[in-house]
TORLUM-401157 format. One line per 8 residues: number of its first residue (from 0); for each residue x, y, z of N, C-alpha, C. Coordinates in steps of 0.02 Angstrom, whole numbers. Example, Ala and Ser with C-alpha at 12.3 -4.5 7.8 and 13.67 -1.06 7.14 Angstrom:
// TORLUM-401157
0 = 660 -284 390 615 -225 390 660 -165 390; 642 -112 354 684 -53 357 645 2 394
//
This chain:
// TORLUM-401157
0 = 38 729 -2432 11 769 -2452 58 839 -2407; 78 812 -2322 109 861 -2285 183 855 -2324; 209 786 -2337 276 790 -2348 288 807 -2415; 252 806 -2470 251 850 -2528 270 908 -2521; 230 951 -2481 244 1027 -2464 299 1036 -2424; 314 1010 -2389 374 1020 -2347 442 1004 -2396; 448 956 -2453 475 944 -2496 511 996 -2548; 447 1027 -2543 432 1081 -2610 448 1155 -2568
8 = 436 1154 -2507 482 1215 -2462 554 1202 -2458; 563 1156 -2456 641 1152 -2441 673 1169 -2525; 654 1134 -2584 685 1140 -2621 681 1205 -2667; 618 1256 -2644 622 1321 -2655 656 1374 -2612; 677 1343 -2550 730 1383 -2507 792 1374 -2534; 825 1305 -2539 875 1290 -2586 886 1327 -2660; 842 1331 -2699 829 1366 -2745 851 1444 -2751; 815 1475 -2699 824 1542 -2700 885 1586 -2644
16 = 917 1501 -2619 987 1504 -2585 1021 1526 -2624; 1032 1470 -2675 1082 1469 -2745 1074 1546 -2780; 1013 1555 -2800 1022 1608 -2844 1050 1669 -2826; 1032 1695 -2735 1043 1735 -2684 1134 1739 -2690; 1146 1679 -2688 1237 1665 -2676 1243 1681 -2749; 1215 1663 -2807 1235 1669 -2868 1246 1751 -2891; 1192 1784 -2867 1198 1865 -2877 1234 1900 -2840; 1254 1857 -2773 1300 1912 -2732 1364 1909 -2747
24 = 1383 1839 -2788 1446 1842 -2804 1471 1880 -2867; 1536 1898 -2881 1559 1941 -2928 1553 1911 -2992; 1550 1865 -3002 1577 1810 -3036 1478 1815 -3077; 1435 1791 -3035 1368 1796 -3053 1359 1845 -3074; 1381 1897 -3037 1351 1989 -3070 1391 1988 -3147; 1425 1977 -3151 1489 1985 -3233 1426 1939 -3264; 1443 1873 -3263 1391 1830 -3316 1309 1869 -3313; 1276 1899 -3273 1213 1935 -3268 1227 2006 -3329
32 = 1273 2030 -3331 1277 2101 -3363 1299 2066 -3411; 1327 2012 -3438 1359 2003 -3507 1298 1960 -3530; 1235 1931 -3505 1193 1900 -3524 1128 1955 -3535; 1124 1978 -3521 1075 2045 -3503 1102 2081 -3558; 1171 2114 -3571 1205 2122 -3616 1192 2099 -3708; 1189 2047 -3700 1196 2025 -3765 1125 2013 -3780; 1081 2015 -3738 1013 2019 -3751 994 2085 -3797; 1022 2129 -3766 1007 2203 -3770 1035 2228 -3838
40 = 1122 2194 -3844 1133 2199 -3925 1100 2179 -3983; 1071 2128 -3963 1011 2092 -4005 966 2134 -4026; 930 2151 -3959 880 2191 -3976 887 2245 -4004; 950 2283 -4000 975 2338 -4043 967 2339 -4121; 994 2277 -4152 989 2265 -4204 914 2240 -4230; 881 2220 -4206 812 2210 -4215 770 2279 -4243; 790 2332 -4175 756 2387 -4161 799 2430 -4230; 848 2417 -4245 851 2456 -4306 828 2460 -4371
48 = 836 2384 -4363 805 2360 -4449 724 2383 -4448; 695 2382 -4396 636 2417 -4385 619 2494 -4414; 673 2528 -4387 684 2593 -4388 692 2624 -4440; 735 2586 -4496 760 2592 -4549 711 2586 -4601; 652 2552 -4585 617 2555 -4636 556 2619 -4649; 564 2668 -4618 557 2735 -4617 581 2766 -4704; 643 2741 -4717 639 2742 -4787 607 2724 -4838; 583 2660 -4817 537 2638 -4885 464 2667 -4882
56 = 464 2697 -4830 387 2758 -4833 338 2740 -4805; 293 2784 -4793 232 2779 -4742 205 2696 -4735; 184 2685 -4787 146 2615 -4770 191 2563 -4760; 247 2551 -4760 301 2500 -4733 310 2511 -4666; 319 2557 -4645 327 2580 -4576 265 2575 -4530; 205 2596 -4556 159 2601 -4524 138 2525 -4515; 143 2484 -4575 125 2403 -4548 158 2377 -4518; 253 2390 -4519 280 2366 -4462 267 2397 -4400
64 = 245 2462 -4378 232 2461 -4311 158 2427 -4285; 120 2422 -4341 42 2391 -4331 48 2306 -4292; 118 2275 -4335 132 2216 -4318 154 2215 -4247; 194 2247 -4250 235 2249 -4182 171 2264 -4134; 129 2291 -4117 77 2320 -4077 25 2245 -4086; 5 2222 -4125 -42 2160 -4120 -13 2096 -4132; 53 2098 -4125 89 2037 -4124 40 1991 -4059; 29 1931 -4070 17 1882 -4033 -63 1911 -3999
72 = -105 1949 -4032 -150 1975 -4020 -138 2041 -3961; -81 2065 -3976 -60 2127 -3931 -34 2104 -3864; -18 2056 -3852 14 2020 -3801 101 2016 -3805; 104 1995 -3884 194 2007 -3883 226 2045 -3877; 185 2118 -3890 237 2167 -3870 241 2198 -3809; 207 2169 -3764 204 2170 -3678 253 2136 -3660; 251 2041 -3700 304 2002 -3672 368 2047 -3681; 387 2067 -3749 441 2111 -3756 458 2167 -3727
80 = 421 2199 -3707 429 2257 -3649 461 2233 -3601; 404 2192 -3569 427 2175 -3489 495 2121 -3484; 507 2091 -3545 571 2050 -3551 641 2104 -3549; 614 2145 -3594 693 2206 -3610 699 2244 -3535; 632 2259 -3509 647 2312 -3456 689 2259 -3390; 679 2210 -3419 694 2169 -3333 764 2158 -3355; 765 2142 -3423 847 2127 -3432 887 2214 -3426; 858 2262 -3419 879 2307 -3424 893 2328 -3351
88 = 853 2311 -3305 856 2328 -3247 922 2285 -3209; 904 2229 -3230 966 2186 -3198 1028 2208 -3219; 1041 2222 -3288 1094 2242 -3304 1125 2295 -3282; 1065 2357 -3251 1119 2421 -3220 1122 2407 -3157; 1079 2372 -3126 1090 2355 -3050 1150 2318 -3039; 1172 2266 -3094 1228 2217 -3064 1277 2272 -3094; 1296 2303 -3151 1336 2360 -3154 1352 2402 -3097; 1326 2438 -3072 1321 2491 -3025 1339 2424 -2964
96 = 1327 2396 -2965 1354 2333 -2894 1427 2321 -2893; 1422 2307 -2960 1507 2290 -2989 1549 2339 -2973; 1536 2401 -2987 1559 2443 -2986 1588 2475 -2911; 1532 2465 -2872 1543 2486 -2802 1581 2443 -2767; 1570 2368 -2778 1605 2320 -2745 1703 2318 -2776; 1697 2339 -2832 1759 2352 -2867 1795 2405 -2823; 1777 2480 -2815 1802 2546 -2790 1818 2500 -2712; 1773 2461 -2671 1774 2448 -2597 1840 2416 -2596
104 = 1858 2367 -2652 1901 2320 -2643 1967 2339 -2663; 1977 2393 -2694 2014 2433 -2725 2074 2457 -2659; 2147 2443 -2676 2208 2462 -2640 2236 2513 -2694; 2272 2544 -2650 2333 2610 -2670 2371 2575 -2742; 2398 2509 -2735 2439 2475 -2776 2384 2467 -2826; 2338 2446 -2829 2290 2422 -2893 2275 2489 -2929; 2268 2532 -2886 2224 2594 -2925 2285 2620 -2988; 2360 2587 -2946 2402 2625 -3001 2402 2580 -3061
112 = 2386 2516 -3033 2410 2472 -3092 2348 2476 -3131; 2296 2460 -3107 2245 2470 -3163 2190 2543 -3177; 2235 2594 -3155 2222 2657 -3185 2175 2677 -3272; 2190 2623 -3313 2165 2638 -3370 2086 2595 -3378; 2108 2538 -3333 2022 2514 -3334 1977 2542 -3288; 2009 2570 -3250 1974 2618 -3203 1927 2686 -3238; 1971 2710 -3273 1937 2764 -3311 1892 2713 -3375; 1897 2680 -3401 1855 2641 -3444 1784 2622 -3404
120 = 1798 2594 -3344 1738 2568 -3321 1689 2651 -3282; 1730 2691 -3273 1697 2768 -3244 1663 2787 -3310; 1696 2781 -3373 1650 2811 -3449 1614 2764 -3450; 1605 2688 -3439 1543 2646 -3455 1486 2661 -3403; 1501 2677 -3335 1438 2700 -3286 1418 2758 -3316; 1456 2810 -3337 1428 2878 -3367 1377 2873 -3422; 1406 2837 -3457 1381 2832 -3532 1315 2770 -3509; 1327 2751 -3481 1260 2690 -3451 1202 2738 -3427
128 = 1211 2796 -3395 1161 2819 -3337 1145 2877 -3401; 1190 2902 -3449 1152 2938 -3493 1101 2891 -3555; 1131 2835 -3563 1068 2803 -3609 1014 2785 -3581; 1017 2773 -3488 962 2756 -3469 921 2806 -3457; 936 2874 -3447 901 2945 -3460 868 2944 -3521; 898 2938 -3578 867 2938 -3633 816 2888 -3655; 833 2836 -3634 759 2784 -3637 707 2794 -3602; 702 2842 -3536 670 2860 -3513 627 2896 -3570
136 = 670 2959 -3587 625 2990 -3618 600 2970 -3697; 636 2948 -3718 606 2905 -3790 539 2867 -3777; 554 2829 -3710 468 2794 -3719 419 2857 -3690; 432 2907 -3660 392 2953 -3646 374 2982 -3706; 420 2999 -3759 409 3024 -3810 367 2988 -3868; 385 2942 -3890 359 2898 -3926 315 2853 -3903; 313 2805 -3855 276 2755 -3821 217 2780 -3780; 233 2808 -3722 182 2850 -3686 159 2907 -3720
144 = 198 2948 -3770 177 3011 -3806 145 3066 -3749; 193 3058 -3695 172 3117 -3655 202 3178 -3674; 154 3239 -3660 180 3296 -3670 183 3324 -3740; 152 3281 -3777 128 3292 -3855 55 3276 -3875; 32 3276 -3941 -18 3261 -3967 -39 3201 -4006; 14 3174 -3989 30 3091 -4041 -40 3044 -4031; -78 3052 -3976 -142 3014 -3952 -189 3045 -3998; -176 3102 -4035 -236 3111 -4057 -279 3094 -4108
152 = -318 3123 -4142 -363 3095 -4198 -315 3115 -4259; -273 3163 -4265 -236 3182 -4318 -192 3099 -4335; -169 3083 -4297 -133 3023 -4301 -177 2942 -4316; -228 2951 -4314 -273 2890 -4322 -273 2896 -4395; -264 2830 -4423 -261 2803 -4493 -313 2739 -4504; -323 2713 -4561 -348 2655 -4561 -313 2606 -4598; -284 2555 -4574 -235 2506 -4607 -263 2432 -4635; -271 2423 -4684 -305 2350 -4727 -376 2357 -4685
160 = -413 2404 -4673 -468 2407 -4636 -454 2396 -4572; -403 2425 -4535 -405 2424 -4463 -392 2475 -4452; -416 2515 -4380 -379 2557 -4351 -305 2565 -4329; -277 2605 -4360 -200 2584 -4323 -182 2668 -4307; -124 2659 -4288 -97 2748 -4274 -41 2761 -4329; -31 2820 -4350 14 2824 -4395 75 2860 -4377; 117 2799 -4352 184 2803 -4330 235 2839 -4361; 212 2843 -4428 268 2859 -4487 266 2945 -4466
168 = 201 2979 -4461 203 3040 -4459 210 3062 -4392; 206 3014 -4331 221 3039 -4267 295 3056 -4268; 329 3010 -4317 422 3017 -4295 435 3073 -4344; 405 3078 -4398 430 3114 -4432 412 3200 -4407; 364 3213 -4361 364 3241 -4318 397 3251 -4276; 412 3199 -4230 457 3213 -4193 531 3242 -4192; 553 3198 -4258 622 3219 -4271 623 3286 -4310; 582 3307 -4307 556 3404 -4351 589 3430 -4293
176 = 587 3408 -4227 600 3476 -4165 691 3458 -4153; 715 3485 -4157 786 3509 -4150 807 3476 -4064; 772 3507 -4023 783 3465 -3953 776 3381 -3962; 738 3361 -3988 728 3291 -3998 781 3253 -4024; 813 3296 -4080 864 3275 -4135 944 3275 -4101; 928 3301 -4058 994 3343 -4009 1005 3294 -3963; 945 3272 -3938 933 3214 -3878 980 3172 -3897; 937 3138 -3952 950 3085 -3998 1019 3059 -3996
184 = 1063 3102 -4035 1139 3123 -4063 1165 3114 -3990; 1166 3145 -3928 1202 3114 -3888 1192 3042 -3849; 1127 3021 -3862 1117 2973 -3840 1151 2908 -3875; 1153 2916 -3935 1191 2888 -3990 1265 2891 -3979; 1296 2949 -3952 1366 2954 -3949 1371 2909 -3893; 1346 2922 -3823 1340 2883 -3753 1336 2794 -3771; 1280 2787 -3814 1267 2714 -3830 1329 2674 -3849; 1355 2720 -3922 1401 2679 -3949 1482 2688 -3923
192 = 1494 2753 -3882 1540 2730 -3805 1542 2681 -3789; 1485 2670 -3753 1461 2618 -3722 1481 2539 -3755; 1452 2526 -3800 1457 2467 -3849 1516 2473 -3862; 1569 2502 -3873 1653 2503 -3907 1678 2466 -3861; 1662 2470 -3788 1702 2415 -3741 1630 2356 -3711; 1575 2380 -3733 1546 2319 -3689 1542 2254 -3737; 1556 2271 -3801 1518 2206 -3832 1580 2159 -3822; 1639 2174 -3827 1683 2139 -3827 1684 2103 -3759
200 = 1668 2143 -3704 1667 2134 -3628 1622 2064 -3636; 1576 2057 -3669 1523 2008 -3672 1557 1949 -3682; 1605 1949 -3739 1641 1883 -3750 1679 1867 -3691; 1716 1906 -3684 1769 1896 -3622 1736 1862 -3589; 1675 1895 -3534 1657 1849 -3486 1619 1785 -3475; 1596 1776 -3554 1578 1715 -3573 1617 1660 -3593; 1669 1687 -3594 1738 1630 -3593 1769 1613 -3681; 1731 1665 -3699 1740 1651 -3797 1798 1699 -3830
208 = 1825 1741 -3784 1883 1769 -3802 1952 1768 -3794; 1986 1726 -3836 2054 1701 -3829 2102 1754 -3874; 2159 1715 -3874 2205 1753 -3919 2196 1756 -3977; 2161 1680 -3987 2145 1677 -4080 2102 1698 -4105; 2049 1719 -4052 1989 1747 -4064 1961 1825 -4065; 2013 1859 -4024 2026 1909 -3990 2024 1974 -4067; 2051 1962 -4095 2061 2015 -4154 1990 2029 -4184; 1972 1949 -4199 1905 1962 -4251 1857 1989 -4201
216 = 1870 1968 -4146 1783 1985 -4094 1787 2070 -4082; 1854 2093 -4056 1871 2160 -4076 1840 2198 -4125; 1877 2175 -4187 1836 2210 -4257 1770 2194 -4261; 1737 2136 -4244 1668 2126 -4253 1623 2177 -4212; 1661 2198 -4153 1632 2233 -4101 1632 2313 -4134; 1681 2307 -4157 1681 2387 -4195 1645 2414 -4242; 1642 2363 -4293 1592 2357 -4336 1516 2349 -4327; 1493 2318 -4278 1427 2319 -4240 1413 2397 -4212
224 = 1452 2420 -4185 1460 2485 -4152 1445 2547 -4226; 1494 2544 -4258 1481 2577 -4309 1404 2577 -4346; 1404 2509 -4343 1308 2501 -4389 1268 2534 -4352; 1268 2514 -4299 1227 2547 -4230 1226 2628 -4241; 1277 2652 -4243 1296 2731 -4232 1251 2756 -4306; 1280 2719 -4353 1282 2751 -4407 1190 2744 -4437; 1176 2696 -4416 1095 2668 -4439 1052 2708 -4390; 1059 2706 -4330 1010 2753 -4290 997 2836 -4305
232 = 1065 2861 -4316 1052 2926 -4318 1055 2949 -4398; 1047 2888 -4427 1029 2918 -4492 956 2923 -4491; 916 2897 -4457 847 2933 -4452 821 2992 -4428; 853 3010 -4371 818 3081 -4341 862 3134 -4402; 919 3115 -4416 953 3179 -4460 925 3187 -4517; 910 3125 -4558 867 3117 -4628 806 3158 -4632; 784 3142 -4565 702 3197 -4559 719 3260 -4556; 767 3275 -4517 775 3343 -4490 792 3370 -4543
240 = 842 3351 -4573 865 3393 -4629 831 3395 -4696; 782 3344 -4691 734 3344 -4757 733 3295 -4829; 795 3251 -4801 790 3189 -4844 738 3144 -4836; 711 3134 -4807 649 3107 -4795 597 3152 -4767; 537 3156 -4825 458 3179 -4791 426 3137 -4804
//
């Protein structure tokens, strides 16, 4: 029994040491940024497909919202939230640490040689921080519902015999307020600025981008960014200008 405990301790120590070494290396951080970025890219497509149900009407959108919050008896949404939060935190922390490492190791010669990439990296950091700020606002607005009355009886409905939240009316009211729409537009511009460089970089980091695939990957990244930009902005703008009622 004692030998088993010692072996387990040695194994865990070696495992944690390997993880720490991987995390501390620039290659490890780049890989983490790529994998977490890929997770977030996939999530955005799924989130967009759900958001676009607003155009299908109140029932379709509320049924989608009800499904999300009751998936796996309500556990599914928390698994998704924790997973996405973990991916986001790792993505942000690894990106910031990589930027700090790059600045610390840069020489005057390298500054001249990589001025263009440095500008790109700087924009990535600022667009990333803008997106992060918006995520906090978005969660407070529609998830926590702080500073509004979206948790009131006004937004309580019956859906197929079950009590549910009127997510459709909440979103309609939320995007009838100009500051919320402006915040959303700024966030989408920042997000798509980030994606225009980040999506192609994922393939580069994972070793999937070469001379033959570069053109197709770059085109795919641009098309993906365009879909995200137009798709997400179509919801608040359509609501604010009265195309969806």
